[in-house]
C-alpha positions in Angstrom: -2.7 22.1 18.6 -3.8 22.2 15.1 -2.4 23.8 11.8 -5.1 25.8 10.0 -8.2 24.7 12.4 -10.6 22.3 12.7 -12.3 23.2 9.6 -9.7 22.5 7.7 -8.2 18.7 9.8 -12.7 17.9 8.8 -11.9 18.4 5.5 -9.0 16.3 5.2 -10.4 14.5 6.7 -13.6 13.7 4.7 -11.4 14.0 1.5 -9.9 10.8 2.8 -11.9 8.6 4.4 -14.6 9.5 1.8 -11.5 8.1 -0.8 -10.0 5.6 0.7 -13.7 4.0 1.5 -15.2 4.6 -2.6 -11.9 2.4 -3.6 -12.6 0.6 -0.9 -16.4 0.1 -2.1 -15.0 0.3 -5.9 -12.6 -2.5 -4.8 -15.0 -5.4 -4.5 -17.4 -5.0 -6.6 -14.7 -4.5 -9.9 -13.0 -8.1 -8.8 -15.6 -11.4 -9.7 -12.5 -13.1 -12.5 -12.3 -15.5 -10.2 -11.5 -17.6 -13.8 -9.9 -15.2 -14.9 -7.5 -13.4 -11.7 -6.4 -17.1 -11.1 -4.9 -17.2 -15.1 -3.4 -14.2 -14.2 -1.7 -15.3 -11.2 -0.5 -18.2 -13.7 0.5 -15.9 -16.0 3.0 -14.6 -13.0 4.9 -16.8 -12.4 5.5 -19.1 -16.2 7.1 -14.8 -16.0 9.1 -14.8 -12.9 10.1 -18.9 -13.8 11.2 -17.4 -17.2 13.4 -15.1 -15.2 15.0 -17.0 -12.7 13.1 -14.7 -10.3 10.0 -17.6 -9.2 11.5 -16.7 -5.1 7.9 -16.8 -3.4 7.6 -20.1 -2.7 11.2 -20.4 -0.9 10.8 -16.9 1.1 6.6 -18.1 2.2 9.0 -21.4 3.1 12.1 -19.3 4.8 8.8 -17.7 6.9 6.5 -20.6 7.7 9.9 -22.7 9.4 10.2 -20.5 12.1 7.6 -19.4 13.8 7.9 -15.7 15.5 9.0 -14.7 11.7 5.4 -15.9 10.2 3.2 -14.4 13.4 5.5 -11.4 12.8 4.7 -11.0 9.4 0.9 -11.9 9.7 0.8 -9.3 12.7 2.5 -6.8 10.8 0.8 -7.0 7.4 -2.7 -7.2 9.6 -2.0 -4.5 11.3 0.8 -2.0 9.8 -1.8 -0.8 5.8 -4.5 0.8 9.1 -2.2 1.7 11.6 1.0 3.2 10.2 -0.1 5.1 7.8 -2.8 6.8 9.6 -0.8 7.3 12.4 2.4 8.6 9.5 -0.4 10.7 8.6 -1.9 12.1 11.6 1.4 12.7 11.9 2.5 15.1 9.5 -0.9 16.7 9.9 -0.3 17.4 12.9 3.3 18.5 13.1 5.0 18.7 9.3 1.7 19.9 7.9 3.7 21.9 5.1 4.3 18.3 3.6 0.7 16.9 4.4 -0.9 18.1 1.1 1.3 16.4 -1.0 1.6 14.3 0.4 -2.7 13.6 0.1 -2.2 14.2 -3.2 0.0 11.5 -3.6 -2.5 8.7 -2.1 -5.5 10.4 -4.0 -3.5 9.4 -7.1 -2.5 5.6 -5.6 -6.2 5.2 -4.6 -7.3 5.8 -7.9 -3.9 4.2 -10.6 -4.2 0.7 -8.5 -8.9 0.5 -9.1 -7.6 0.7 -13.0 -5.3 -2.0 -12.0 -7.7 -4.3 -10.0 -10.5 -4.1 -13.3 -7.5 -4.2 -15.8 -5.8 -7.4 -14.1 -7.8 -9.1 -11.1 -4.7 -11.6 -9.8 -5.4 -14.8 -7.4 -2.9 -14.0 -4.5 -0.1 -17.1 -3.4 -2.4 -18.2 -0.9 -5.1 -19.5 -3.2 -2.7 -21.9 -5.2 -2.0 -24.5 -2.5 -0.8 -26.9 -5.6 2.9 -24.2 -5.2 2.9 -24.6 -2.0 1.7 -21.8 -0.3 0.0 -21.6 2.9 -2.4 -18.6 4.7 0.1 -17.8 7.8 -2.7 -14.7 8.2 -5.1 -17.2 8.3 -3.8 -18.9 10.6 -2.7 -16.2 13.0 -6.4 -14.7 12.9 -8.2 -17.3 13.1 -10.6 -16.0 10.2 -10.5 -16.5 6.4 -10.4 -13.6 4.0 -11.1 -15.1 0.6 -13.6 -14.5 0.0 -14.8 -11.2 -1.7 -17.3 -9.3 0.0 -18.1 -4.9 -0.8 -14.9 -4.5 0.8 -13.5 -7.0 0.6 -11.6 -8.8 -2.9 -8.7 -11.2 -2.7 -8.0 -10.4 -6.3 -7.8 -7.0 -6.1 -3.3 -7.2 -6.0 -2.6 -5.8 -9.0 -0.5 -3.2 -8.0 0.1 -3.8 -3.8 -0.9 -0.9 -2.3 1.1 -2.2 0.9 4.3 -1.8 -0.6 2.9 1.4 -2.4 1.8 2.9 1.3 4.7 2.6 2.6 7.1 3.7 -0.2 4.4 6.5 0.0 5.4 7.1 3.2 8.8 6.4 4.0 10.4 8.6 2.0 8.4 12.0 2.9 8.7 10.3 6.9 12.4 10.4 6.3 12.9 13.8 5.0 11.0 15.0 7.6 12.6 13.5 10.3 15.0 15.1 12.7 16.8 12.1 14.3 19.0 9.9 11.7 17.8 6.4 14.4 14.2 7.5 13.1 15.6 8.3 8.8 16.9 5.0 8.7 13.5 3.1 10.8 11.5 5.5 7.4 14.0 4.4 4.8 13.7 0.5 6.0 10.2 -0.2 6.2 9.1 -0.5 2.2 11.2 -3.7 2.6 10.1 -5.0 5.1 6.1 -4.8 4.0 7.8 -5.6 0.7 9.3 -9.1 2.6 6.1 -9.8 4.6 2.9 -9.3 1.6 5.9 -12.0 -0.2 5.8 -14.4 2.8 2.0 -14.5 4.0 1.5 -15.4 0.7 -0.6 -12.4 -0.3 1.7 -11.0 -3.0 3.2 -12.5 -5.5 6.9 -9.7 -5.8 5.5 -8.8 -8.7 3.0 -7.1 -7.3 5.3 -5.2 -5.0 7.2 -4.1 -8.0 3.6 -2.9 -9.3 2.7 -1.0 -6.1 6.1 0.6 -5.7 5.5 1.8 -9.6 2.5 3.0 -9.1 3.9 4.8 -5.9 6.1 6.8 -8.6 3.4 7.2 -10.3 2.1 9.0 -8.0 4.9 11.1 -7.2 4.9 12.3 -10.5 1.1 13.8 -10.5 1.2 14.7 -7.0 5.0 17.0 -8.2 3.8 18.3 -11.8 0.5 18.2 -11.7 -1.2 18.9 -8.7 1.6 21.0 -7.2 2.4 22.7 -10.2 -1.1 23.8 -10.3 -1.0 25.1 -7.1 2.3 25.8 -5.7 1.9 28.0 -2.4 -0.9 25.2 -1.7 0.0 21.4 -2.6 4.1 21.0 -3.3 6.5 19.4 -1.2 8.1 22.6 0.1 5.0 25.6 0.7 5.6 29.4 0.4 5.4 29.8 4.2 2.5 30.7 6.0 0.9 29.4 2.4 -2.8 29.3 2.3 -3.6 25.2 2.3 -7.0 23.4 0.6 
């Protein structure tokens, strides 16, 4: 059942969970700049308008006009980021173990990049700007107000969108590992669905999603060119059979 035994499994759990909770804690500490966050959000809106790409209000209104779409998007925003990510990582570890370590390294790099983005560019999400026509369907759906900063929650940690980054970093490895065309197609569609969800629920500007995609791409590059070159027998996408991983 365990490709490398209990010791390796516990090592991966401690490493990944420790890094993720450190990421959450630091994210909650670096974003206490409300004025700057709203100024940055208005700057994003200005840039998008100048490019003729300020589509978020229209997408949000369309989703809100269809209750089932708004509810489905809200449910997916709340659940997919953790549940699907955890399932995919567990599947890779247990069933495609030779690929897990490359994906793990991508996640570590992406969380470091995200923390830098949150510190340098705190940004208010659309849901906090009702004057532009945005509501908060996730709060309506769950009955929970998530807009108060805490040790683990910071509403101004938006650039990059890690929903989009995580989706991309999972979708391509899972699609490449899939043995059935239908499964491959579902994974390839997953990042587009997540990008729609974060905009439709007014949790991100499309700019946030774009920077999330850049974060995923840079993380893949670092994992390939730095980590995999340092230990190709352990951390490359296609390691040598029987390699020892750490």
